[in-house]
Backbone as a chain_set.jsonl record, in Angstrom:
{"seq": "MSRIVVLDCTITASWFLPDEWSLASQIILTDILERKISMIAPSLWWFEILNVLKSAVRRKRIDEPTSHKALFLLKEIPKEVVGPEMQGESGILTLTLAENLSAYDAAYLHLALSTGAELFTSDSDLLSLRKKYPFIKSPAEYR", "coords": {"N": [[0.526, -1.261, -0.083], [0.243, 1.903, -0.911], [2.066, 4.865, 0.966], [-0.132, 7.281, 2.64], [-0.627, 10.391, 2.643], [-2.521, 13.516, 4.394], [-2.958, 16.633, 3.22], [-2.852, 20.124, 3.747], [-4.198, 23.498, 3.007], [-2.414, 25.108, 3.165], [0.085, 23.769, 2.448], [-0.688, 22.796, -0.756], [-1.064, 24.979, -1.957], [1.43, 26.366, -2.046], [2.418, 25.231, -4.427], [1.375, 27.148, -6.48], [2.011, 29.374, -5.766], [4.314, 31.817, -6.12], [5.494, 33.21, -4.1], [5.445, 31.568, -2.088], [6.311, 29.193, -2.167], [8.294, 26.429, -1.825], [11.093, 24.071, -1.914], [10.422, 21.56, -0.449], [7.581, 21.247, -0.502], [7.594, 21.138, -3.28], [8.967, 18.673, -3.849], [7.245, 16.757, -2.318], [4.883, 16.99, -4.194], [6.336, 16.11, -6.222], [6.164, 13.389, -5.962], [3.471, 12.498, -5.697], [2.596, 12.717, -7.853], [4.239, 11.039, -9.127], [3.261, 8.864, -8.037], [4.291, 7.938, -5.559], [3.364, 8.342, -3.146], [0.152, 8.875, -1.98], [-2.541, 11.13, -1.993], [-4.212, 12.768, 0.161], [-7.678, 14.549, 1.155], [-10.051, 16.559, 2.882], [-13.252, 17.656, 1.946], [-13.397, 20.164, 2.117], [-11.215, 21.29, 1.193], [-10.894, 22.146, -1.387], [-12.588, 24.313, -1.772], [-11.166, 26.093, 0.576], [-8.738, 26.233, -1.689], [-10.115, 27.653, -3.843], [-10.822, 30.187, -2.507], [-7.545, 30.86, -1.853], [-6.951, 31.205, -4.343], [-8.444, 33.595, -5.649], [-8.357, 35.326, -3.883], [-5.743, 35.509, -3.657], [-5.278, 36.545, -6.674], [-6.808, 39.268, -6.331], [-5.116, 40.549, -4.872], [-3.097, 40.438, -5.971], [-0.908, 38.747, -6.836], [-0.782, 36.534, -8.346], [-1.64, 36.556, -11.908], [-4.862, 36.639, -13.545], [-5.27, 34.03, -15.778], [-3.33, 32.607, -14.508], [-4.337, 31.928, -12.539], [-6.526, 29.964, -13.374], [-5.012, 28.435, -14.665], [-3.506, 26.912, -12.526], [-5.948, 26.203, -11.212], [-6.72, 24.217, -12.9], [-4.726, 22.255, -13.172], [-4.39, 21.859, -10.408], [-6.808, 20.156, -10.167], [-6.041, 18.003, -11.861], [-4.413, 16.375, -10.423], [-3.807, 13.34, -8.943], [-5.757, 12.608, -5.991], [-7.635, 11.836, -3.309], [-10.619, 13.132, -2.209], [-12.611, 13.798, 0.531], [-15.565, 14.168, 2.018], [-17.369, 15.84, 4.794], [-19.283, 13.407, 5.959], [-18.398, 11.527, 5.564], [-15.901, 11.414, 6.599], [-16.991, 12.102, 9.706], [-18.858, 13.801, 10.889], [-19.238, 13.991, 13.86], [-16.67, 13.414, 15.24], [-14.712, 15.172, 14.139], [-16.164, 17.463, 14.801], [-15.555, 16.527, 17.837], [-12.767, 17.287, 17.714], [-12.823, 20.052, 17.733], [-13.79, 21.095, 19.266], [-11.844, 19.81, 21.989], [-9.743, 20.533, 21.507], [-9.218, 23.233, 20.618], [-9.866, 24.054, 17.78], [-10.146, 25.507, 14.565], [-13.143, 24.628, 12.384], [-12.202, 23.608, 9.986], [-9.264, 23.239, 10.156], [-9.41, 21.157, 12.232], [-10.7, 19.253, 10.668], [-8.88, 18.261, 8.726], [-7.12, 17.431, 10.477], [-8.589, 15.225, 11.671], [-8.683, 13.821, 9.421], [-6.545, 12.526, 9.187], [-6.071, 11.09, 11.418], [-8.189, 9.581, 11.408], [-7.642, 7.715, 9.35], [-4.953, 7.111, 9.491], [-3.209, 8.713, 8.292], [-0.336, 10.708, 7.454], [0.101, 14.102, 8.502], [0.375, 17.14, 6.764], [1.162, 20.281, 6.91], [1.724, 23.938, 7.092], [0.507, 25.518, 8.856], [0.132, 27.145, 11.61], [-1.899, 27.002, 14.114], [-1.753, 23.86, 13.721], [0.764, 23.09, 13.844], [1.019, 23.278, 16.33], [0.001, 21.457, 17.757], [1.509, 19.112, 17.566], [3.074, 17.318, 19.336], [1.19, 16.073, 20.626], [0.073, 14.455, 18.815], [2.083, 13.094, 16.978], [2.515, 12.776, 13.656], [1.612, 14.881, 12.572], [3.135, 17.31, 10.382], [5.308, 19.746, 9.099], [6.357, 20.44, 5.994], [9.303, 20.532, 6.091], [10.099, 18.133, 7.168], [9.221, 16.449, 5.683], [9.876, 12.808, 3.891]], "CA": [[-0.383, -0.22, -0.421], [1.245, 3.5, -1.034], [2.383, 6.142, 1.613], [-0.566, 8.423, 2.435], [-0.788, 12.2, 2.817], [-3.174, 14.703, 3.979], [-2.057, 17.534, 2.667], [-3.674, 20.82, 4.088], [-4.12, 24.432, 1.785], [-0.888, 25.601, 3.397], [0.996, 23.015, 1.515], [-0.682, 22.7, -1.739], [-1.262, 26.797, -2.332], [2.743, 26.614, -2.234], [2.422, 24.887, -5.383], [1.218, 27.389, -7.629], [2.381, 30.717, -5.295], [5.558, 31.676, -6.05], [5.999, 33.553, -2.786], [5.112, 30.438, -0.822], [7.166, 28.05, -3.078], [9.059, 25.847, -1.337], [11.465, 22.997, -2.447], [10.101, 20.338, 0.083], [6.538, 20.915, -1.002], [7.847, 20.593, -4.207], [8.807, 17.422, -3.559], [5.966, 16.527, -2.058], [3.858, 17.42, -5.294], [6.418, 15.234, -7.801], [6.099, 12.178, -5.406], [1.849, 12.575, -5.476], [2.492, 12.647, -9.462], [4.88, 9.508, -9.783], [2.444, 8.026, -7.138], [5.089, 7.359, -4.425], [2.566, 8.511, -2.094], [-1.379, 8.944, -2.151], [-3.067, 12.491, -1.396], [-6.127, 12.546, 0.556], [-7.856, 16.044, 1.646], [-10.957, 16.983, 3.287], [-13.943, 18.488, 0.846], [-13.749, 21.603, 2.172], [-9.928, 21.704, 0.991], [-11.772, 22.817, -2.566], [-13.05, 25.551, -1.038], [-10.12, 26.551, 0.564], [-7.813, 26.57, -2.932], [-10.574, 28.387, -4.69], [-10.527, 31.045, -2.338], [-6.838, 31.595, -1.712], [-6.808, 31.561, -5.828], [-9.444, 34.463, -5.862], [-7.225, 36.202, -3.061], [-4.19, 35.722, -4.941], [-5.37, 37.537, -7.658], [-7.39, 40.165, -6.255], [-3.888, 41.101, -3.992], [-2.044, 40.84, -7.393], [0.23, 37.82, -6.36], [-0.917, 35.871, -9.639], [-2.784, 37.16, -12.353], [-6.262, 35.634, -13.451], [-5.187, 33.177, -16.392], [-2.456, 31.852, -13.37], [-5.166, 31.357, -11.407], [-7.355, 28.999, -14.134], [-4.392, 27.523, -14.988], [-3.312, 26.044, -10.997], [-6.823, 25.059, -10.948], [-6.907, 22.758, -14.118], [-3.921, 21.718, -12.82], [-4.902, 20.846, -9.262], [-7.825, 19.01, -10.614], [-5.826, 16.679, -12.364], [-3.322, 15.946, -9.203], [-4.187, 12.409, -8.305], [-6.077, 12.892, -4.948], [-9.149, 11.255, -2.884], [-11.7, 13.871, -1.503], [-13.545, 13.269, 1.045], [-16.627, 14.433, 2.575], [-17.515, 15.317, 6.079], [-19.9, 12.429, 6.215], [-17.753, 10.028, 5.516], [-15.122, 11.597, 7.839], [-17.688, 12.201, 10.481], [-18.868, 15.173, 11.63], [-18.955, 13.819, 15.236], [-15.056, 13.565, 15.484], [-14.261, 16.335, 13.622], [-16.664, 18.733, 16.189], [-15.127, 16.63, 19.303], [-11.491, 17.572, 17.866], [-12.485, 21.446, 17.578], [-13.777, 21.36, 21.08], [-10.844, 19.477, 22.778], [-8.42, 21.017, 20.582], [-9.758, 24.186, 20.291], [-9.347, 24.391, 16.76], [-11.413, 25.84, 13.753], [-13.503, 22.9, 12.183], [-11.759, 23.686, 9.057], [-8.314, 22.823, 10.931], [-9.539, 19.708, 12.832], [-11.357, 18.239, 9.811], [-7.796, 17.781, 8.483], [-6.474, 16.555, 11.478], [-9.632, 14.196, 12.098], [-8.7, 12.937, 8.506], [-5.005, 11.711, 9.405], [-6.091, 10.385, 12.366], [-8.981, 8.09, 10.972], [-6.948, 7.178, 8.029], [-3.436, 6.594, 9.673], [-1.931, 9.179, 7.423], [0.535, 11.99, 8.132], [-0.609, 15.213, 7.714], [1.952, 17.89, 6.219], [0.969, 21.373, 6.775], [2.088, 25.122, 7.701], [-0.152, 26.082, 10.001], [0.558, 27.233, 13.241], [-2.328, 26.113, 14.995], [-2.177, 22.376, 13.616], [1.942, 22.586, 14.442], [1.622, 23.655, 17.551], [-0.443, 20.278, 18.179], [3.058, 18.098, 16.927], [3.511, 16.769, 20.623], [-0.088, 15.336, 21.163], [-0.077, 14.485, 17.067], [3.41, 13.305, 16.169], [2.184, 12.913, 12.741], [1.38, 16.465, 12.21], [4.407, 17.521, 10.265], [6.169, 20.421, 8.541], [6.839, 20.181, 4.982], [10.406, 20.21, 5.478], [9.592, 16.846, 7.474], [8.88, 15.133, 4.49], [10.903, 11.953, 3.69]], "C": [[1.08, 1.06, -0.256], [1.079, 3.99, 0.387], [1.011, 7.337, 1.779], [-0.625, 9.654, 2.7], [-1.547, 12.588, 3.311], [-1.957, 16.003, 3.643], [-3.111, 18.763, 2.596], [-3.323, 22.143, 3.131], [-2.674, 24.856, 2.042], [0.289, 24.993, 2.242], [0.569, 23.227, -0.28], [-0.748, 24.177, -2.808], [0.115, 26.996, -2.964], [3.115, 25.991, -3.604], [2.482, 25.96, -6.867], [1.287, 28.993, -7.332], [3.844, 30.61, -5.129], [6.462, 32.339, -4.946], [6.039, 32.693, -1.643], [5.692, 28.978, -1.539], [8.155, 27.618, -1.848], [9.718, 24.378, -2.011], [10.817, 21.479, -2.046], [8.629, 20.108, -0.569], [6.539, 20.394, -2.647], [8.058, 18.955, -4.559], [7.88, 16.394, -3.352], [4.829, 15.765, -3.333], [4.718, 16.113, -6.558], [6.553, 13.629, -7.049], [4.553, 11.234, -5.494], [2.137, 12.322, -7.228], [3.411, 11.409, -10.363], [4.109, 8.487, -8.686], [3.082, 6.781, -6.099], [4.296, 7.389, -3.911], [0.724, 9.071, -2.497], [-1.604, 10.256, -1.27], [-4.231, 12.297, -1.081], [-6.507, 14.19, 1.197], [-9.419, 16.39, 1.967], [-11.798, 17.856, 1.931], [-13.346, 19.58, 1.136], [-12.08, 22.364, 1.405], [-10.211, 22.576, -0.595], [-11.927, 24.264, -2.379], [-11.902, 26.297, -0.565], [-9.32, 26.995, -0.54], [-8.72, 27.626, -3.832], [-10.574, 29.632, -3.954], [-8.947, 31.741, -2.287], [-6.484, 31.639, -3.494], [-7.152, 33.078, -5.942], [-8.309, 35.304, -5.202], [-6.091, 36.277, -3.551], [-4.285, 36.573, -6.11], [-5.667, 38.782, -8.012], [-5.9, 40.773, -5.403], [-2.467, 41.383, -4.924], [-0.513, 39.878, -7.053], [0.498, 36.626, -7.742], [-2.231, 36.684, -10.326], [-3.693, 35.766, -12.939], [-6.288, 34.673, -14.23], [-4.083, 32.048, -15.228], [-3.119, 31.147, -12.763], [-5.983, 29.812, -12.013], [-6.307, 27.805, -14.335], [-3.98, 26.117, -13.744], [-4.223, 25.596, -10.647], [-6.964, 24.391, -11.647], [-5.709, 22.016, -13.451], [-3.814, 20.65, -11.138], [-6.051, 20.199, -9.888], [-7.759, 17.91, -11.094], [-4.654, 15.902, -11.687], [-4.313, 14.587, -8.647], [-4.892, 12.4, -6.716], [-7.32, 12.11, -4.642], [-9.817, 12.758, -1.925], [-12.28, 13.589, -0.752], [-14.71, 14.249, 1.932], [-16.832, 14.557, 4.086], [-18.223, 14.235, 6.444], [-19.071, 11.114, 6.016], [-16.471, 10.099, 6.227], [-15.97, 11.069, 9.52], [-17.72, 12.947, 11.119], [-18.569, 15.123, 13.253], [-17.443, 14.214, 15.373], [-14.786, 14.392, 15.024], [-14.814, 17.803, 14.844], [-15.888, 17.939, 17.731], [-13.675, 17.294, 19.185], [-11.539, 19.198, 17.865], [-12.349, 21.978, 19.186], [-12.491, 21.31, 21.852], [-9.715, 19.786, 22.209], [-8.266, 22.515, 20.09], [-9.618, 24.849, 19.137], [-10.317, 24.867, 15.831], [-12.061, 24.727, 12.958], [-12.816, 23.166, 10.865], [-10.293, 22.565, 9.177], [-8.563, 20.803, 11.661], [-10.333, 19.093, 11.576], [-10.273, 17.904, 8.913], [-7.163, 16.647, 9.398], [-7.661, 15.18, 11.593], [-9.468, 13.134, 10.706], [-7.503, 12.329, 8.385], [-5.499, 11.212, 10.644], [-7.162, 9.084, 11.974], [-8.392, 7.301, 9.936], [-5.507, 6.622, 8.259], [-2.648, 7.121, 8.967], [-1.433, 10.063, 8.244], [-0.274, 12.806, 7.349], [0.492, 16.694, 7.968], [0.594, 19.168, 6.333], [1.843, 22.634, 7.351], [1.888, 25.788, 8.539], [0.047, 25.882, 11.383], [-0.084, 26.307, 14.318], [-2.112, 24.898, 14.865], [-0.681, 22.383, 14.133], [2.228, 22.425, 15.793], [0.98, 22.271, 18.142], [0.449, 18.712, 18.272], [3.133, 17.497, 18.648], [2.452, 15.477, 21.109], [-0.294, 14.359, 19.991], [1.197, 14.225, 16.45], [3.326, 12.777, 14.709], [1.713, 14.044, 12.119], [2.977, 16.753, 11.746], [4.491, 18.431, 9.429], [6.506, 20.339, 6.933], [8.098, 19.95, 4.831], [10.705, 18.792, 6.331], [9.289, 15.713, 6.695], [9.977, 14.322, 3.979], [11.29, 11.0, 4.467]], "O": [[2.215, 1.075, 0.22], [0.093, 3.626, 1.028], [1.106, 8.316, 1.038], [-0.808, 9.462, 3.903], [-2.374, 11.91, 2.702], [-0.744, 16.168, 3.774], [-4.037, 18.743, 1.785], [-2.291, 22.053, 2.465], [-1.856, 24.922, 1.124], [1.056, 25.59, 1.486], [1.396, 23.743, -1.031], [-0.533, 24.298, -4.014], [0.248, 27.565, -4.047], [4.261, 26.267, -3.96], [3.169, 25.82, -7.879], [0.871, 29.83, -8.133], [4.497, 29.828, -4.437], [7.675, 32.185, -4.803], [6.507, 32.942, -0.532], [5.313, 27.847, -1.234], [8.671, 28.419, -1.07], [8.944, 23.608, -2.58], [10.68, 20.525, -2.812], [8.375, 19.029, -1.106], [5.786, 19.56, -3.15], [7.424, 18.256, -5.35], [7.735, 15.379, -4.033], [4.264, 14.674, -3.414], [4.13, 15.452, -7.414], [7.082, 12.741, -7.717], [4.375, 10.018, -5.423], [1.518, 11.332, -7.619], [3.377, 11.017, -11.53], [4.492, 7.32, -8.607], [2.795, 5.608, -5.862], [3.882, 6.231, -3.846], [0.489, 9.704, -3.527], [-1.076, 10.475, -0.18], [-5.144, 11.803, -1.743], [-5.611, 14.902, 1.652], [-10.048, 16.486, 0.914], [-11.19, 18.534, 1.103], [-12.64, 20.036, 0.236], [-11.874, 23.555, 1.172], [-9.636, 23.649, -0.776], [-11.295, 25.167, -2.926], [-11.563, 27.226, -1.298], [-9.088, 28.204, -0.515], [-8.098, 28.43, -4.527], [-10.281, 30.531, -4.742], [-8.851, 32.932, -2.582], [-5.49, 32.323, -3.74], [-6.251, 33.836, -6.302], [-7.457, 35.887, -5.872], [-5.553, 37.346, -3.841], [-3.336, 37.277, -6.456], [-5.358, 39.424, -9.016], [-5.917, 41.988, -5.6], [-1.434, 42.041, -4.796], [0.642, 40.304, -7.052], [1.546, 36.058, -8.048], [-3.244, 37.182, -9.834], [-3.475, 34.555, -12.884], [-7.223, 33.932, -13.928], [-4.189, 30.822, -15.263], [-2.852, 30.004, -12.394], [-6.052, 28.786, -11.337], [-6.555, 26.604, -14.228], [-4.08, 24.901, -13.907], [-4.127, 24.66, -9.854], [-7.557, 23.434, -11.151], [-6.025, 20.853, -13.196], [-3.442, 19.515, -10.841], [-5.555, 19.092, -10.103], [-8.588, 17.0, -11.076], [-4.041, 14.987, -12.237], [-5.37, 14.769, -8.044], [-3.973, 11.921, -6.051], [-8.034, 11.726, -5.568], [-9.189, 13.2, -0.963], [-12.965, 12.675, -1.21], [-14.193, 15.201, 2.516], [-16.549, 13.569, 4.763], [-17.809, 13.862, 7.542], [-19.275, 9.949, 6.357], [-15.888, 9.05, 6.502], [-15.696, 10.101, 10.23], [-16.877, 13.112, 12.001], [-17.87, 15.946, 13.843], [-17.14, 15.381, 15.62], [-14.144, 14.894, 15.946], [-14.175, 18.684, 15.42], [-15.665, 18.686, 18.684], [-13.21, 17.824, 20.194], [-10.455, 19.77, 17.98], [-11.597, 22.647, 19.894], [-11.985, 22.324, 22.333], [-8.678, 19.198, 22.517], [-7.381, 22.912, 19.332], [-9.307, 26.04, 19.151], [-11.476, 24.685, 16.201], [-11.338, 23.733, 12.888], [-13.248, 22.113, 10.396], [-10.168, 21.491, 8.588], [-7.982, 19.732, 11.489], [-10.574, 17.933, 11.909], [-10.672, 17.085, 8.086], [-6.838, 15.481, 9.174], [-7.149, 14.061, 11.562], [-9.908, 11.984, 10.711], [-7.362, 11.55, 7.443], [-4.576, 10.418, 10.83], [-6.948, 7.895, 12.211], [-8.787, 6.148, 9.761], [-4.94, 5.865, 7.471], [-1.552, 6.616, 8.726], [-1.797, 10.294, 9.397], [-0.941, 12.67, 6.323], [1.11, 17.091, 8.956], [-0.57, 19.021, 5.959], [2.733, 22.303, 8.134], [2.671, 26.575, 9.071], [0.111, 24.873, 12.084], [0.406, 25.439, 15.041], [-2.214, 24.363, 15.969], [-0.611, 21.579, 15.062], [3.134, 21.812, 16.359], [1.55, 21.927, 19.177], [0.158, 17.645, 18.811], [4.155, 16.919, 18.278], [2.698, 14.411, 21.675], [-0.917, 13.342, 20.297], [1.551, 14.925, 15.502], [4.366, 12.16, 14.479], [1.415, 13.95, 10.929], [3.92, 16.512, 12.5], [3.634, 18.213, 8.573], [7.632, 19.848, 7.024], [8.469, 19.336, 3.831], [11.801, 18.324, 6.021], [9.153, 14.512, 6.93], [11.0, 14.902, 3.616], [12.25, 10.297, 4.151]]}, "num_chains": 1, "name": "protein.A"}
């Protein structure tokens, strides 16, 4: 079985935002494209990505044609997107309350917990929980 990773929007956005580019995130992308690892994400990931693209265009970080190209490429990346009903809304809510997380961050954490996957993020709220959840990692810890 392939190594499974949960990637939040902070990682996947770095694939197309030049000012957030990192070698570690690019290595993760390459490994996904080469099917060395399998990416999963909660369905809210799509809405986060769309919002990042919109914000990046509005702030002139990228132009509109680049945002559409990024969306096309993101759609082509092999991944499994999981809805909250498949994850279990109750488990997500429990994590939001127990860890004082947003429902968005809790969805990523719960998906990793429920699948045994590693969670890669640059989000400070999630990274602050690494002692309790050692499978939460920064992109620099990939490999």
